[in-house]
C-alpha positions as CSV (number, residue, x, y, z in Angstrom):
1,X,91.1,94.1,119.9
2,X,88.1,93.1,117.6
3,X,88.9,91.9,114.1
4,X,86.6,94.5,112.5
5,X,88.7,97.4,114.0
6,X,91.8,95.9,112.6
7,X,90.2,95.5,109.2
8,X,88.9,99.1,109.3
9,X,92.3,100.4,110.2
10,X,93.9,98.3,107.4
11,X,91.4,99.7,104.8
12,X,91.9,103.3,106.0
13,X,95.7,102.8,106.0
14,X,95.6,101.4,102.4
15,X,93.4,104.3,101.2
16,X,95.8,106.9,102.8
17,X,98.8,105.1,101.3
18,X,97.2,105.3,97.8
19,X,96.3,109.0,98.3
20,X,99.8,109.8,99.5
21,X,101.4,107.9,96.6
22,X,99.3,109.7,94.0
23,X,100.0,113.1,95.7
24,X,103.7,112.5,95.4
25,X,103.7,110.9,91.9
26,X,101.2,113.0,90.1
27,X,103.3,116.1,89.6
28,X,106.2,114.1,88.2
29,X,104.0,112.0,86.0
30,X,102.0,115.0,84.7
31,X,105.2,117.0,83.9
32,X,106.7,114.0,82.1
33,X,103.5,113.4,80.2
34,X,103.4,117.0,79.0
35,X,107.1,117.1,78.0
36,X,106.7,113.8,76.2
37,X,103.8,115.1,74.3
38,X,105.6,118.3,73.3
39,X,108.7,116.4,72.3
40,X,106.5,114.0,70.3
41,X,104.8,116.9,68.5
42,X,108.2,118.4,67.8
43,X,109.6,115.2,66.4
44,X,106.5,114.6,64.2
45,X,106.7,118.1,62.7
46,X,110.4,118.1,62.1
47,X,110.6,114.4,61.3
48,X,113.6,114.0,63.6
49,X,113.4,110.5,65.1
50,X,116.3,110.6,67.6
51,X,115.8,108.5,70.7
52,X,117.8,110.7,73.0
53,X,115.7,113.7,72.0
54,X,112.7,112.1,73.7
55,X,114.6,110.9,76.8
56,X,116.8,113.8,77.7
57,X,114.1,116.4,78.2
58,X,112.0,114.1,80.4
59,X,115.1,113.3,82.5
60,X,115.8,117.0,82.8
61,X,112.2,117.9,83.8
62,X,112.2,115.1,86.4
63,X,115.5,116.3,87.9
64,X,114.2,119.9,88.1
65,X,110.9,118.8,89.7
66,X,112.7,116.6,92.3
67,X,115.0,119.5,93.1
68,X,112.2,122.0,93.5
69,X,109.5,119.9,95.0
70,X,111.7,117.3,96.8
71,X,111.3,118.9,100.2
72,X,107.6,119.0,99.8
73,X,107.6,115.3,98.7
74,X,109.6,114.4,101.7
75,X,107.3,116.3,104.1
76,X,104.2,114.5,102.6
77,X,105.9,111.1,103.0
78,X,107.1,111.9,106.5
79,X,103.6,113.1,107.6
80,X,102.1,109.9,106.2
81,X,104.7,107.8,108.1
82,X,104.3,109.6,111.4
83,X,100.5,110.1,111.4
84,X,99.1,107.1,109.6
85,X,101.7,104.5,110.5
86,X,102.4,105.9,114.0
87,X,99.5,104.0,115.5
88,X,100.0,100.8,113.6
89,X,102.0,99.1,116.4
90,X,98.7,98.9,118.4
91,X,97.3,96.5,115.9
92,X,100.2,94.1,115.9
93,X,99.4,91.0,118.0
94,X,102.4,89.0,119.3
95,X,101.6,85.4,120.0
């Protein structure tokens, strides 16, 4: 197998891995960012500086998102593993 094919496959696999990671992480990061911003605005306006007040809502939102979107996350990761990593064994050279 030519080296250029292996490198092309490695680059494509890396790109797909990054796209898959962003697809799974973006909903959680976005929701946590929005909740953190809202809690920060609430703390600034009420002058309450409690550390658990900023942590607990983020944890609750992440738990809800993982509960609701967990099956979709798992399907995206499983599709990546079966489709993109499925042909990877062809490029492994055993000496």
